[in-house]
C-alpha positions, 0 to 999 in steps of 0.5 A: 538671832535667838532669845531667852526668857528670864523670868518673863523678860525676853533677852536677845542674844547672838553667838559667833565664832569658835573656841572658849566662850567669852561673854561680851557686855556693852554700854549704856544706851547701846547694844551688842552692836557696840562690839561689832562696829567697834571691830572686837568681834572680827578680831576675837571670833577666830579664837573664841566663842563670843556670847553677845546679848542685848542688856535688858532695856537695850537692843531687841531685849525687852524694855522695862521702865522701873528702876527695880527692873535694872537691879544688878542681880536681875541683869546678872541673871540675864547673862546666866540665863543666856549661858544656860540656854547655850549649855555653857558652864563657865566663860570669860567676861569682857565688859565696857562701861555699863557692861563692866558694871555688869561684870562686877555683878556677875562676880558677886551673883554668879562667881562660879560661872567665870574664869576671868574678867576683862572690865573697862571704863568702870570701877565699882565704888559708889557714885561720886558727887560730881557724878550724881550731878552728872546723873541728874543732868542726863535725866533731865536731858533725856526727859526733854529729848523724850518730850520733844519727840513726843511733841513731834521732833524727828529722831531715830529713837523711840521716846520710850527708850529714854524712859528706859535710860532714865530708869536704868540711870536712877538704879545706877545712882544707887550703886553698889548694891552689895558689900565690897568684900563680896566683890573682891572675893568673887574676883579672885580669878584673873582680871584685867581692868583698864581706862582711858587716862583722861576718863574720870574713872581712871584713878578709882579703877586703878585703885580697885585693881590694886585691891584685887589678888589676881588683877592687872590694870592699864590705862591709855594715855590721853583718851577719855572714856569713849575714846578708850573703847573705840581705839581697839588697836590699843585695847585688843592686844592687851585683851588677847594676851590676857585671855590667852594667858588665862586659857593657857593656865586653864588648859595646863591645869586641866581646867577646860571650858 
């Protein structure tokens, strides 16, 4: 599995499959393995060249400990660096949760590099009051967990990982770092947005999709944030249909990948 150096930050990535390239962006506190264990890689690699990367601070990529290191433009540039290393001019993007935020960032900071977006479990609006309360609670819990491990409690995680999560969460609370008009302009390409119906992000994600010129939205009845990703048998048919339709349109217009 190769690495790319993006302005001094080492980003770990892996390529699997053959066909039009699709960048996969995972959620907070996970890694590219999220798509492998979730069954998405096996389901898509027969038709697409999957570009998976560990976001900075996650997996085998470099760990960074200050919020500024997780600025959306920095994380977007990591994806572009991987694409450049693989000689990929344009791709499709599929991100979930934090990965969907990554997709929104790419639409702003690298809009010419993507044919389409599949963005799940996240909207691009500022954090609500309830979410900020949840963010602060998570930060306190992570601090306690880190301190317990340092004191000798057994854990599969290194205590420094929690410093990474805390830094990212603090940066996430500042979202969005750009004007919404720039994002809407970057998402004039085909986009598929989805959430679980029981996900607190459901209504705002649906609302945002309605503001896009070429977007579709679907929700998964009764499912919360985590469940919506895990139920691949409900998500994948929609994703495959969407990507196939976009690809057919590109091929028909001579817009190969």
